[in-house]
C-alpha positions in Angstrom: 149.3 8.6 -72.2 148.2 6.6 -75.3 144.7 5.5 -76.4 144.9 2.1 -78.1 142.6 -0.5 -79.6 143.5 -3.9 -78.1 142.0 -7.3 -77.3 142.7 -11.0 -77.2 141.3 -11.2 -80.7 140.1 -8.8 -83.3 136.4 -9.5 -82.5 137.1 -8.7 -78.8 138.9 -5.3 -79.4 138.1 -2.6 -76.9 139.5 0.8 -76.1 142.3 1.1 -73.6 144.4 3.9 -72.1 148.0 3.3 -71.4 149.6 5.8 -69.1 153.1 7.3 -69.9 155.7 6.7 -68.6 154.3 4.2 -66.1 152.8 1.9 -68.9 149.7 1.1 -66.8 146.7 -0.1 -68.9 143.2 1.0 -68.0 140.2 -0.2 -70.0 138.0 2.6 -71.3 135.2 0.5 -72.9 133.7 -2.7 -71.6 130.9 -4.1 -73.7 130.0 -6.7 -76.4 130.8 -4.4 -79.3 134.1 -4.2 -81.2 136.1 -1.1 -81.8 138.3 -0.3 -84.9 139.8 3.2 -84.8 140.5 6.3 -82.7 140.8 10.0 -83.5 141.4 12.8 -81.0 140.2 16.4 -80.9 142.9 19.0 -81.2 142.8 19.7 -77.4 143.0 16.0 -76.6 140.0 16.1 -74.3 137.6 14.0 -76.5 138.0 11.3 -79.0 135.9 9.5 -81.6 135.9 5.9 -82.5 134.4 3.4 -84.9 132.1 0.9 -83.1 131.3 -2.4 -84.9 128.0 -4.0 -83.8 127.0 -7.4 -85.1 123.4 -8.7 -85.2 122.9 -12.2 -86.6 119.6 -14.0 -86.5 118.6 -17.7 -87.1 116.0 -18.9 -89.7 114.5 -22.2 -90.4 114.1 -22.8 -94.2 111.8 -25.8 -94.9 113.0 -27.9 -97.9 115.4 -25.2 -98.9 112.6 -22.8 -99.9 113.8 -19.4 -98.8 110.3 -17.9 -99.4 109.0 -20.0 -96.5 111.9 -19.1 -94.1 110.9 -18.4 -90.5 112.9 -16.3 -88.2 113.4 -18.0 -84.8 113.0 -16.0 -81.6 116.6 -16.6 -80.4 117.8 -13.2 -79.7 121.0 -11.9 -81.2 123.6 -14.5 -82.2 126.9 -12.6 -81.6 128.5 -11.7 -84.9 132.0 -11.6 -83.3 131.6 -14.6 -81.1 134.1 -17.1 -82.7 135.2 -18.8 -85.8 133.0 -21.8 -86.6 129.3 -22.5 -86.4 127.0 -21.1 -83.6 124.2 -23.6 -84.2 123.9 -27.4 -84.1 121.1 -30.0 -84.4 120.6 -32.6 -81.8 119.6 -36.1 -83.0 116.1 -35.6 -81.6 115.6 -32.4 -83.8 116.2 -29.8 -81.2 118.6 -26.9 -81.8 121.5 -25.8 -79.6 122.8 -22.3 -80.4 124.9 -19.4 -79.0 123.1 -16.1 -78.2 123.9 -12.9 -76.3 120.3 -12.6 -75.1 121.4 -12.8 -71.5 123.9 -10.0 -72.0 126.8 -12.5 -72.3 127.5 -15.0 -75.1 125.9 -18.3 -73.8 124.7 -21.6 -75.1 121.0 -22.2 -75.4 118.7 -25.1 -76.3 115.3 -24.9 -78.0 112.7 -26.7 -80.2 113.0 -26.2 -83.9 110.0 -23.9 -83.8 111.8 -21.7 -81.3 109.7 -22.8 -78.3 111.0 -24.2 -74.9 114.2 -22.2 -74.9 116.6 -23.0 -72.1 119.9 -21.5 -71.2 122.6 -24.2 -70.8 125.6 -22.1 -69.7 125.6 -19.2 -67.2 129.2 -18.9 -65.9 130.0 -15.3 -66.8 132.4 -16.4 -69.6 131.9 -16.2 -73.4 130.5 -19.6 -74.4 130.3 -20.2 -78.2 130.6 -22.7 -81.0 128.3 -25.4 -79.7 128.5 -28.9 -81.2 126.2 -31.8 -80.2 127.8 -35.2 -79.6 126.8 -38.0 -82.1 124.7 -39.7 -79.4 123.0 -36.5 -78.3 124.1 -36.9 -74.7 126.5 -33.9 -74.6 127.0 -30.4 -75.9 130.6 -29.4 -76.7 131.4 -25.7 -76.7 134.2 -23.2 -76.6 134.5 -21.2 -73.4 136.6 -18.1 -73.2 137.6 -17.3 -69.6 140.6 -16.0 -67.7 142.3 -15.1 -71.0 142.2 -18.7 -72.3 139.9 -20.4 -74.9 139.2 -24.0 -74.1 136.8 -26.9 -75.1 134.2 -27.8 -72.5 131.5 -30.4 -72.4 128.1 -30.4 -70.5 125.1 -32.7 -70.4 122.3 -31.9 -72.7 120.5 -30.1 -69.9 123.5 -27.9 -69.1 124.6 -29.8 -66.0 128.0 -31.3 -65.2 130.3 -28.9 -67.2 133.7 -30.5 -67.8 136.8 -28.8 -69.2 138.3 -31.1 -71.9 141.3 -29.0 -73.2 144.0 -27.1 -71.4 145.6 -24.9 -74.1 145.5 -21.2 -74.4 143.6 -21.0 -77.7 141.5 -24.1 -78.6 138.5 -24.1 -80.9 136.5 -26.0 -83.6 135.4 -28.9 -81.5 133.7 -31.9 -83.1 133.2 -35.5 -82.1 134.0 -38.9 -83.6 131.0 -40.9 -85.1 131.0 -43.2 -82.0 130.9 -40.2 -79.7 134.0 -41.3 -77.7 136.5 -38.7 -78.9 136.6 -34.9 -79.3 138.7 -33.4 -82.1 139.7 -29.8 -81.8 142.2 -27.2 -83.2 144.9 -25.8 -80.9 146.2 -22.3 -81.8 148.6 -22.3 -78.8 151.8 -22.9 -80.8 153.4 -21.3 -83.8 150.9 -22.9 -86.1 147.4 -24.5 -85.8 147.4 -28.2 -85.1 144.7 -30.9 -84.6 144.3 -32.6 -81.2 142.0 -35.2 -79.7 140.8 -36.0 -76.2 138.4 -38.5 -74.7 134.8 -37.3 -74.3 135.2 -38.3 -70.7 138.2 -36.0 -70.2 141.8 -36.7 -69.7 145.1 -35.8 -71.4 144.8 -34.5 -75.0 147.2 -35.6 -77.6 148.3 -34.0 -80.8 147.4 -36.1 -83.9 149.1 -34.0 -86.7 152.3 -32.1 -87.1 151.1 -30.3 -90.1 149.4 -26.9 -89.9 145.7 -27.7 -89.9 142.3 -26.5 -88.6 138.8 -27.8 -88.1 139.6 -31.5 -88.3 136.9 -34.1 -88.5 136.7 -37.9 -88.3 
């Protein structure tokens, strides 16, 4: 058989074994790290690999003074979580962020001093890239489940999750100033394009034919 590094994206690369000649794939590793290379011993019984581990923490910097920066007790923010931001401010000053504290990448809510932390998602999927709606009612996020990456929305307390996009690789969510529309990037086709969908859900529509990413209104 053949040992390979494979995954839906580079940051999700794991080690797999593909049998020969059947071609059946079996996962060798299953964790939150990323793998980069494989080398075998001469007898083929053992192998070595490069494991990439990401640890990112959040800090509050008052008035831009780095000397007064305070590290927030958020747990590790997954380095290989997704493209885009993993922290967003709510209009009331609270913070929504992505963390792997629970063992899986999830969306959390906390006060700006790190107190009153609350987990908003707990569905077994990778939940990343949170964005607060302009009115502070909802949190948009990217959820990776079943091989697809889609935009979801939940209430500010984590209740009532609603899937907003239906593509295979959607990311970079943001909202219009009035909070009625969600803009996102679809990577499902041959090039990235910008789409929009109602904050209440419904059919998404493409708004540009040009290759574009991370659109905003």
